[in-house]
C-alpha positions as a printed NumPy array, in Angstrom:
array([[-14.962,  12.707, -18.438],
       [-16.301,   9.246, -17.65 ],
       [-13.68 ,   7.526, -19.749],
       [-10.774,   9.348, -18.116],
       [-12.025,   9.282, -14.517],
       [-12.982,   5.604, -14.475],
       [ -9.571,   4.312, -13.442],
       [ -8.803,   7.466, -11.467],
       [-11.787,   7.155,  -9.185],
       [-11.235,   3.438,  -8.688],
       [ -7.662,   4.05 ,  -7.559],
       [ -8.025,   7.353,  -5.749],
       [-11.269,   6.957,  -3.851],
       [-10.636,   3.871,  -1.599],
       [ -9.315,   6.153,   1.168],
       [ -8.372,   7.967,   5.2  ],
       [ -6.399,  11.113,   5.91 ],
       [ -2.751,  10.23 ,   6.484],
       [ -2.425,  12.861,   9.187],
       [ -5.229,  11.311,  11.257],
       [ -5.176,   8.014,  13.179],
       [ -5.66 ,   5.556,  10.35 ],
       [ -7.794,   3.133,  12.364],
       [-10.448,   5.694,  13.358],
       [-10.496,   8.385,  10.643],
       [-13.573,   8.568,   8.446],
       [-13.52 ,   8.514,   4.648],
       [-12.747,  12.149,   3.65 ],
       [-12.139,  13.484,   0.178],
       [-10.914,  16.972,  -0.648],
       [-12.998,  18.895,  -3.236],
       [-14.93 ,  15.861,  -4.449],
       [-17.447,  13.218,  -3.34 ],
       [-17.797,   9.535,  -4.133],
       [-19.459,   6.261,  -3.265],
       [-17.824,   2.929,  -4.082],
       [-19.586,  -0.415,  -4.163],
       [-17.627,  -3.652,  -4.299],
       [-19.34 ,  -6.629,  -5.965],
       [-18.606, -10.342,  -5.786],
       [-18.122, -12.332,  -8.978],
       [-21.815, -13.349,  -8.837],
       [-22.912,  -9.701,  -8.763],
       [-23.961,  -9.495,  -5.111],
       [-22.785,  -6.535,  -3.016],
       [-19.716,  -7.239,  -0.892],
       [-18.749,  -3.847,   0.58 ],
       [-19.423,  -0.12 ,   0.228],
       [-17.554,   3.087,   1.014],
       [-18.954,   6.626,   1.008],
       [-16.883,   9.694,   1.753],
       [-17.749,  11.288,   5.088],
       [-18.882,   7.958,   6.545],
       [-16.909,   5.55 ,   8.73 ],
       [-15.778,   3.668,   5.634],
       [-12.428,   2.721,   4.069],
       [-10.752,   2.855,   7.487],
       [ -8.329,   0.311,   8.904],
       [-11.088,  -1.134,  11.086],
       [-13.636,  -1.03 ,   8.276],
       [-11.772,  -1.282,   4.938],
       [-13.372,  -1.495,   1.533],
       [-13.365,  -5.24 ,   0.877],
       [-12.618,  -6.295,  -2.685],
       [-12.891,  -9.704,  -4.336],
       [-10.177, -10.419,  -6.951],
       [-12.744, -11.818,  -9.398],
       [-15.333,  -9.155,  -8.639],
       [-15.82 ,  -5.553,  -9.655],
       [-16.031,  -2.078,  -8.136],
       [-18.754,   0.372,  -9.036],
       [-18.326,   4.112,  -8.5  ],
       [-20.488,   7.212,  -8.438],
       [-18.583,  10.448,  -7.931],
       [-18.517,  14.151,  -8.591],
       [-15.857,  16.867,  -8.58 ],
       [-18.375,  19.488,  -7.391],
       [-17.548,  22.976,  -8.637],
       [-14.197,  21.877, -10.058],
       [-14.129,  21.175, -13.792],
       [-11.014,  19.208, -14.596],
       [ -9.638,  20.087, -18.034],
       [ -6.178,  18.698, -18.631],
       [ -5.309,  16.803, -15.455],
       [ -2.627,  14.693, -13.786],
       [ -3.328,  11.778, -11.452],
       [ -1.121,   9.825,  -9.064],
       [ -1.513,   6.822,  -6.758],
       [  0.778,   5.445,  -4.042],
       [  0.646,   2.531,  -1.625],
       [  1.638,   3.211,   1.985],
       [  2.521,   6.756,   0.921],
       [  5.794,   5.463,  -0.535],
       [  5.357,   2.527,  -2.875],
       [  3.792,   2.609,  -6.312],
       [  4.55 ,   5.905,  -7.944],
       [  1.703,   5.341, -10.435],
       [  0.846,   8.473, -12.366],
       [ -0.603,   9.637, -15.629],
       [ -2.405,  12.424, -17.461],
       [ -5.77 ,  12.866, -19.148],
       [ -8.142,  15.369, -20.711],
       [-11.774,  16.039, -19.797],
       [-13.029,  17.035, -23.229],
       [-16.682,  17.129, -22.174],
       [-16.085,  19.411, -19.162],
       [-18.133,  17.057, -17.027],
       [-18.136,  16.968, -13.229],
       [-19.618,  13.502, -12.601],
       [-18.54 ,   9.941, -13.238],
       [-20.476,   6.695, -12.869],
       [-19.481,   3.204, -13.87 ],
       [-17.604,   0.094, -12.794],
       [-14.333,  -1.675, -13.371],
       [-13.305,  -5.324, -13.101],
       [-10.747,  -5.855, -10.348],
       [ -8.769,  -8.343, -12.436],
       [ -8.245,  -5.653, -15.083],
       [ -6.778,  -3.257, -12.509],
       [ -4.367,  -5.673, -10.814],
       [ -1.098,  -6.505, -12.602],
       [ -1.019,  -9.893, -10.833],
       [ -2.998, -11.619,  -8.044],
       [ -2.804,  -9.699,  -4.776],
       [ -4.16 , -10.309,  -1.304],
       [ -4.057,  -8.357,   1.913],
       [ -4.773,  -5.   ,   3.491],
       [ -3.397,  -1.953,   1.697],
       [ -3.232,   1.745,   2.548],
       [ -3.714,   3.831,  -0.59 ],
       [ -3.239,   7.539,  -1.242],
       [ -4.011,   9.383,  -4.438],
       [ -4.904,  12.628,  -6.127],
       [ -6.221,  14.175,  -9.338],
       [ -4.937,  17.692, -10.112],
       [ -6.08 ,  20.11 , -12.806],
       [ -3.006,  21.258, -14.731],
       [ -4.356,  24.794, -15.327],
       [ -5.956,  25.811, -12.032],
       [ -3.981,  23.477,  -9.735],
       [ -7.311,  22.48 ,  -8.127],
       [ -7.221,  18.908,  -6.909],
       [ -9.167,  16.028,  -5.434],
       [ -7.158,  14.131,  -2.821],
       [ -7.802,  11.217,  -0.516],
       [ -6.395,   8.18 ,   1.211],
       [ -7.756,   5.024,   2.783],
       [ -7.741,   1.263,   3.322],
       [ -8.733,  -1.551,   0.997],
       [ -8.736,  -5.271,   1.764],
       [ -8.31 ,  -7.679,  -1.141],
       [ -9.587, -11.154,  -0.319],
       [ -7.996, -14.356,  -1.557],
       [ -5.861, -17.385,  -0.798],
       [ -2.417, -16.299,   0.391],
       [ -0.734, -19.465,  -0.901],
       [ -1.828, -18.694,  -4.458],
       [ -0.325, -15.192,  -4.562],
       [  3.268, -14.4  ,  -5.611],
       [  3.574, -11.817,  -2.832],
       [  3.227, -14.49 ,  -0.103],
       [  6.023, -16.666,  -1.45 ],
       [  8.266, -13.658,  -2.111],
       [  7.645, -12.542,   1.46 ],
       [  8.481, -15.981,   2.859],
       [ 11.646, -16.236,   0.734],
       [ 12.914, -12.789,   1.733],
       [ 12.064, -13.314,   5.414],
       [ 13.791, -16.711,   5.638],
       [ 16.952, -15.623,   3.783],
       [ 17.08 , -12.387,   5.746],
       [ 16.674, -14.02 ,   9.149],
       [ 19.32 , -16.635,   8.318],
       [ 21.693, -13.842,   7.286],
       [ 20.994, -12.025,  10.559],
       [ 21.766, -15.192,  12.508],
       [ 25.073, -15.441,  10.638],
       [ 25.694, -11.762,  11.371],
       [ 25.527, -12.575,  15.068],
       [ 28.966, -14.175,  14.709],
       [ 30.443, -10.817,  13.705],
       [ 29.495, -10.215,  10.052],
       [ 28.352,  -6.602,   9.647],
       [ 27.473,  -6.69 ,   5.937],
       [ 25.55 ,  -9.943,   6.32 ],
       [ 23.568,  -8.222,   9.053],
       [ 22.793,  -5.247,   6.841],
       [ 21.696,  -7.378,   3.888],
       [ 19.781,  -9.721,   6.178],
       [ 17.997,  -6.829,   7.853],
       [ 16.9  ,  -5.413,   4.497],
       [ 15.613,  -8.762,   3.2  ],
       [ 13.992,  -9.75 ,   6.489],
       [ 12.353,  -6.343,   6.821],
       [ 10.884,  -6.469,   3.339],
       [  9.776, -10.083,   3.737],
       [  8.106,  -9.588,   7.111],
       [  6.427,  -6.378,   5.901],
       [  4.983,  -8.199,   2.878],
       [  3.641, -10.995,   5.088],
       [  2.06 ,  -8.517,   7.502],
       [  0.332,  -6.786,   4.583],
       [ -0.805, -10.139,   3.188],
       [ -2.497, -11.149,   6.441],
       [ -3.68 ,  -7.655,   7.381],
       [ -1.634,  -7.394,  10.59 ],
       [ -1.292,  -3.612,  10.616],
       [ -0.69 ,  -3.177,  14.364],
       [  0.989,   0.222,  13.836],
       [ -1.517,   1.515,  11.307],
       [ -0.354,   2.844,   7.962],
       [  3.233,   3.074,   9.22 ],
       [  3.525,  -0.651,   9.995],
       [  5.507,  -1.769,   6.894],
       [  7.948,   1.159,   7.051],
       [  8.598,   0.732,  10.782],
       [  9.116,  -3.033,  10.495],
       [ 11.616,  -2.587,   7.655],
       [ 13.454,   0.207,   9.507],
       [ 13.746,  -1.795,  12.752],
       [ 15.167,  -4.881,  11.061],
       [ 17.503,  -2.875,   8.811],
       [ 18.95 ,  -1.268,  11.968],
       [ 18.96 ,  -4.468,  14.027],
       [ 20.878,  -6.543,  11.457],
       [ 24.065,  -4.443,  11.376],
       [ 23.926,  -3.946,  15.153],
       [ 24.096,  -7.712,  15.619],
       [ 27.193,  -7.823,  13.453],
       [ 28.877,  -4.893,  15.205],
       [ 28.228,  -6.076,  18.74 ],
       [ 29.575,  -9.537,  18.128],
       [ 32.528,  -8.384,  16.053],
       [ 33.626,  -6.138,  18.914],
       [ 33.23 ,  -8.901,  21.429],
       [ 34.987, -11.511,  19.344],
       [ 38.146, -13.03 ,  20.816],
       [ 41.202, -12.057,  18.74 ],
       [ 43.246, -14.924,  17.322],
       [ 46.295, -15.955,  19.361],
       [ 49.555, -14.373,  18.312],
       [ 52.675, -16.402,  17.658],
       [ 55.64 , -15.183,  19.736],
       [ 58.531, -13.857,  17.69 ],
       [ 61.566, -16.14 ,  17.599]])
């Protein structure tokens, strides 16, 4: 049980109910309990999150150091996971991480820690909204949760920052070009600008619309880009015609 739930708890637990206001909801978990403790590289405590408390919210996220670790202490209560499936998503849309496991010991508790660097595919920084679940394949019983984590770091040393800047600059330039009547440039520019700006907002933790911020920003710019092209193409002065001789 401990071996299989180690990564599951680390990914699933940092969490806030999606249906509730993300900035004020407490740290609920369905059918399970957990406490997370984030440690700095030197072993000192950085942040904690306990389900039922005002933790892992947008205003009080679980803070994680890239070179640190996260300790966990959790239980599935009366549910004994046998063969199970787990899944994790970022912002309710991005990620699609999933897998399966088997609880051979029929245990209901898990305690341990994991190094953050082992869990991240590459350096990340910013504020992230995470949702996840673990579901027993036989009984369909599940543990579900969602919440906010904040990964500290230097933005200029992360790939996501530079990708965000590149997309935002190219996208905004394309939207400016679209203003002269280029519909498809506006569409492509809106997509790139939306993705780039969303990445930068995540990087610097500017979630002014809660967990929906990235999706709304992308949607607005994707719509705005083509509109710029359409408006100006309709208002463009047609070329002069040459009188027939």
